[in-house]
N, C-alpha and C positions, 0 to 999 in steps of 0.2 A: 476600442478595445472591449471585449465582452467580459461580463463579470463571471468569475468562477468561484462558486461557493465552496467553503471548506467543508470537510467531511462532518463537522459538528452540525452543520445546518442541513445536512443531507438526510431527510426523513423518508424511509421508504424507498423511493426511486426519484429519479431526476430525468426531465425530458431533455434531450440533446437536440441539436440543431435540426436534424432531418425528422424529427418527431419520434425518434426511437427513445426508449427509456433504459436506464441502467439502475439495478437495485444495489442497495447497500450490501447484500449478500454476495453478489458478483464481486463487489470491490473487496470485501473480506476474504473471499476465496482467493482472489488474486494476491492479496497481501500475504496471505499464509503460504501460497506456492513461492511467492518471490522471497519471502523471508527464509523458508527452507533452503532454497537455491543459494541465496546469499551466504548463509552460514556454511553450507556444504563447500562453497568456493573458499571461504575464509579458513575453514578447517584444513582443506586441501593444500592451502598456502602455507601452513604452520603445522606440519606433520609432528613437530616435537612437542606441541601442546597437548596435553593428555586429558584435560576436561573441557567442558563446554559452558561454564558458568558465565552468566551476564547478569547485571543488575536489573532487577524488576523494573525500577523506574526508568532506566535507560531503554529498556524493552518496549515499554509504553510509548516513549518518545521516538523510537524507531518506527514503530507501527503506525503512530500519527503521522509522521512525516512520509511514510510510504502511501498511506491513504490519501494524504493531500496530493502526493505526486501523481499517483494513479488517476484520481479524480480529474486533476488538471490536464493530464495527458489524453485521457479519453475525450474530455470536452474540447480541447484544442484540435484533435484529430478526427472528429466525428462531423 
């Protein structure tokens, strides 16, 4: 089983299996795009909800989980 670092240990860029690298900026960009798509789907599923408030601490937790999931997915599939 190969070790997959968490995003906290992800400094600058990480080398993947084939020698390619992935930068923290690419992961951050993917998180922002995915988070926007996620909330768009949630809002579309609940048209009766009129605001988009979400706890800042829960937002940080969501972004952390998304970064870890993206890094894991990229490492496993590269």
